[in-house]
C-alpha positions as CSV (number, residue, x, y, z in Angstrom):
1,M,-32.6,-41.8,-56.7
2,T,-35.9,-42.0,-54.9
3,E,-36.3,-43.5,-51.4
4,M,-38.4,-46.3,-53.0
5,I,-35.6,-47.2,-55.4
6,K,-33.1,-47.2,-52.5
7,N,-35.3,-49.5,-50.5
8,L,-35.9,-51.9,-53.3
9,E,-32.2,-51.9,-54.3
10,A,-31.4,-52.7,-50.6
11,M,-33.8,-55.6,-50.7
12,L,-32.2,-56.9,-53.8
13,A,-28.7,-56.5,-52.3
14,N,-29.9,-58.5,-49.3
15,G,-30.7,-61.4,-51.6
16,Q,-34.4,-61.0,-52.1
17,E,-34.4,-61.9,-55.7
18,N,-37.9,-62.4,-57.2
19,A,-40.0,-61.2,-60.2
20,L,-42.1,-58.9,-58.2
21,L,-39.1,-57.1,-56.7
22,R,-37.5,-56.8,-60.2
23,Y,-40.8,-55.5,-61.6
24,G,-41.1,-52.9,-58.8
25,L,-37.5,-51.7,-59.5
26,G,-38.2,-51.6,-63.3
27,N,-41.4,-49.6,-62.7
28,A,-39.7,-47.2,-60.3
29,Y,-36.8,-46.6,-62.7
30,F,-39.3,-46.2,-65.6
31,L,-41.2,-43.5,-63.6
32,E,-37.9,-41.8,-63.0
33,K,-37.3,-41.9,-66.8
34,N,-34.2,-44.1,-66.3
35,Y,-35.2,-46.4,-69.0
36,S,-32.0,-48.4,-69.4
37,M,-32.2,-49.4,-65.7
38,A,-35.9,-50.2,-66.1
39,V,-35.1,-52.5,-69.1
40,D,-32.4,-54.3,-67.1
41,H,-34.8,-55.0,-64.2
42,L,-37.8,-55.9,-66.3
43,E,-35.7,-58.3,-68.4
44,K,-34.7,-60.0,-65.2
45,A,-38.3,-60.1,-64.0
46,I,-39.5,-62.0,-67.0
47,E,-36.5,-64.4,-66.7
48,L,-37.7,-65.1,-63.2
49,D,-41.4,-65.4,-64.1
50,E,-42.1,-65.8,-67.8
51,N,-45.9,-65.6,-67.2
52,Y,-45.8,-62.1,-65.6
53,S,-48.0,-60.2,-68.1
54,A,-47.5,-56.8,-66.5
55,A,-43.7,-57.2,-66.7
56,W,-43.9,-58.0,-70.4
57,K,-46.0,-54.9,-71.0
58,L,-43.7,-52.5,-69.1
59,Y,-40.6,-54.2,-70.6
60,G,-42.0,-53.3,-74.1
61,K,-42.6,-49.7,-73.0
62,A,-39.2,-49.4,-71.6
63,L,-37.6,-50.8,-74.8
64,T,-39.6,-48.3,-76.8
65,A,-38.4,-45.5,-74.6
66,T,-34.8,-46.5,-75.3
67,N,-35.6,-46.7,-79.1
68,E,-35.1,-50.4,-79.3
69,N,-38.2,-50.7,-81.4
70,S,-37.5,-54.1,-83.1
71,K,-36.8,-55.7,-79.7
72,A,-40.0,-54.0,-78.3
73,I,-42.1,-55.5,-81.1
74,A,-40.8,-59.0,-80.3
75,V,-41.4,-58.4,-76.6
76,Y,-45.0,-57.3,-77.2
77,E,-45.7,-60.2,-79.5
78,K,-44.5,-62.7,-76.9
79,G,-46.2,-60.8,-74.1
80,I,-49.5,-60.8,-75.9
81,R,-49.3,-64.6,-76.3
82,I,-48.5,-65.0,-72.6
83,A,-51.2,-62.6,-71.5
84,E,-53.7,-64.5,-73.7
85,H,-52.6,-67.8,-72.2
86,N,-53.1,-66.2,-68.7
87,G,-56.5,-64.8,-69.6
88,D,-55.2,-61.3,-68.9
89,K,-57.4,-59.5,-71.4
90,Q,-56.6,-56.0,-70.4
91,A,-52.8,-56.5,-70.8
92,V,-53.5,-58.1,-74.2
93,K,-55.5,-55.1,-75.4
94,E,-52.9,-52.6,-74.1
95,M,-49.9,-54.5,-75.7
96,Q,-51.8,-54.8,-79.0
97,V,-52.2,-51.0,-79.1
98,F,-48.6,-50.4,-78.3
99,L,-47.5,-53.0,-80.9
100,K,-49.7,-51.4,-83.6
101,R,-48.1,-48.0,-82.9
102,L,-44.6,-49.4,-83.3
103,Q,-45.5,-51.2,-86.5
104,K,-46.6,-48.0,-88.2
């Protein structure tokens, strides 16, 4: 476990619950290739802030890494709609690419 993960987990343990913290943990675990922990934190991040486009994108990637492809497809589809609503064009493009790869 990296120092960053330890620090973020300590913040969470101290009651600092928010979408950004959960996203940070999800990203840190994803980078460590601990995809199941990444999924858990990213799922919580979007529960806390459903409009968090980057969390939807990384959540889909983490689900793909855990071979939960049908769930990843649903996440990308919803994430694309949310990113479009937010005007986050780059996230839309990236999620569309990831979605097409899964649908092949």
